[in-house]
Structures are given as C-alpha cells and as structure tokens.
C-alpha positions in Angstrom: 5.5 42.1 -13.0 7.1 39.2 -11.2 3.5 37.7 -10.6 3.0 38.3 -14.0 5.7 36.2 -15.3 5.0 33.5 -12.9 1.1 33.2 -14.3 2.9 33.1 -17.8 5.0 30.0 -16.5 2.4 28.2 -15.1 0.1 28.7 -18.0 3.5 27.2 -20.1 3.8 24.3 -18.0 0.2 23.6 -17.8 0.0 24.0 -21.6 2.5 21.3 -22.1 1.3 19.2 -19.5 -1.9 19.1 -22.2 0.0 18.6 -25.1 1.9 15.8 -23.3 -1.4 14.2 -22.4 -2.8 14.6 -25.8 -0.1 13.2 -27.3 -0.2 10.3 -25.1 -3.7 9.8 -26.3 -2.6 10.0 -29.6 -0.2 7.7 -29.2 -2.9 5.0 -27.4 -5.0 5.5 -30.2 -2.5 4.8 -32.6 -1.8 1.5 -30.5 -5.5 0.6 -30.2 -5.8 0.7 -34.1 -2.9 -1.4 -34.6 -3.5 -4.1 -32.1 -7.3 -4.0 -34.0 -5.8 -4.4 -37.4 -3.4 -7.0 -36.1 -6.3 -8.8 -34.8 -8.3 -8.7 -38.0 -5.6 -9.7 -40.0 -4.6 -13.2 -37.4 -8.9 -13.5 -37.6 -8.4 -13.4 -41.4 -5.2 -15.5 -41.3 -7.2 -18.1 -39.1 -10.4 -18.4 -41.4 -8.3 -18.7 -44.6 -6.6 -22.1 -42.6 -10.0 -23.2 -41.7 -11.2 -22.5 -44.9 -8.0 -24.1 -46.3 -8.5 -27.3 -44.0 -12.2 -27.7 -44.9 -11.2 -28.1 -48.3 -8.3 -30.2 -47.9 -9.8 -33.0 -45.3 -13.0 -32.9 -48.1 -10.2 -33.7 -51.1 -8.8 -36.6 -48.3 -12.0 -38.0 -47.8 -12.6 -37.7 -51.7 -9.7 -39.6 -52.2 -10.7 -42.2 -49.8 -13.9 -42.9 -51.1 -12.6 -43.0 -54.3 -9.8 -45.4 -53.2 -12.0 -47.7 -51.1 -13.9 -48.9 -54.3 -11.1 -49.1 -56.1 -8.9 -51.1 -53.8 -12.0 -53.8 -53.8 -12.4 -53.8 -57.5 -8.3 -54.3 -58.0 -9.1 -57.4 -55.1 -12.0 -58.8 -57.1 -9.5 -58.7 -60.7 -6.7 -60.6 -58.4 -9.3 -62.9 -57.1 -10.9 -63.6 -60.7 -7.0 -64.1 -62.1 -6.3 -66.6 -59.5 -9.4 -68.7 -60.5 -9.4 -68.1 -64.0 -8.1 -71.6 -64.5 -10.5 -73.3 -62.5 -13.3 -71.3 -64.1 -13.3 -73.9 -66.9 -13.6 -76.7 -64.5 -16.0 -75.6 -62.4 -18.7 -74.6 -65.4 -18.1 -77.7 -66.9 -18.9 -79.2 -63.5 -22.1 -76.8 -63.7 -22.9 -78.6 -67.1 -22.0 -81.8 -66.4 -24.8 -81.5 -63.3 -27.6 -79.6 -65.6 -27.3 -82.9 -67.8 -27.3 -85.3 -65.0 -30.3 -83.9 -63.9 -32.0 -83.8 -67.1 -30.7 -87.4 -67.8 -32.6 -87.7 -63.9 -35.8 -86.1 -64.9 -36.3 -88.4 -68.1 
C-alpha cells in the first residue's frame, strides 16, 4: 500500500510539473502574440508617419514651387513701379530715334 501511495504521489508530482510546463508554454505564446501585435502596430505607425512625411514634403515643395514664381512676379512689379516714371522718357527717346532714322533716310 505504501508503494502504491508513493506511486500515486509521484504521478501527481509529474502531472503538476507537466501542467506547469503547459502553463509556461501558454504564457510564452501569449507573450509572442502580444509582441507580434505590438510590432505590427509600430510598423503601421511608422508607415503612417512615412506617408504623412511624404504628403507634408510634397506640400512644402508645392508651396516652394508656387512661391518662387510669385516672388519673381512681385519683384518684376516692384522694378516696373520704380521705372514707371522713366518709361515715358524711354518711349519718347525711342520714338525720337525712330523719327531721326526715318528723317535720315529721306
């Protein structure tokens, strides 16, 4: 009878160790699942950040592409305002030169 109890006790201890091992493996798979999920979320976040950066860079480039010609136009308008009074004088000199050449050819 003592031998039978020892056997039974040994079987119970073995079963407990087996259940502990199963629990450890289960916890390990839960850990792997959470880790994989977290990695997937971080990958998605990185992808979204990359997409946002691409869109933001395109908008900045577009602003630059629009701003540069507009700045050029503004500069030309400022220059033309500066020389607006002189335009009549330049045109008069040009017209006078045309009359001079025309008169010289007669």
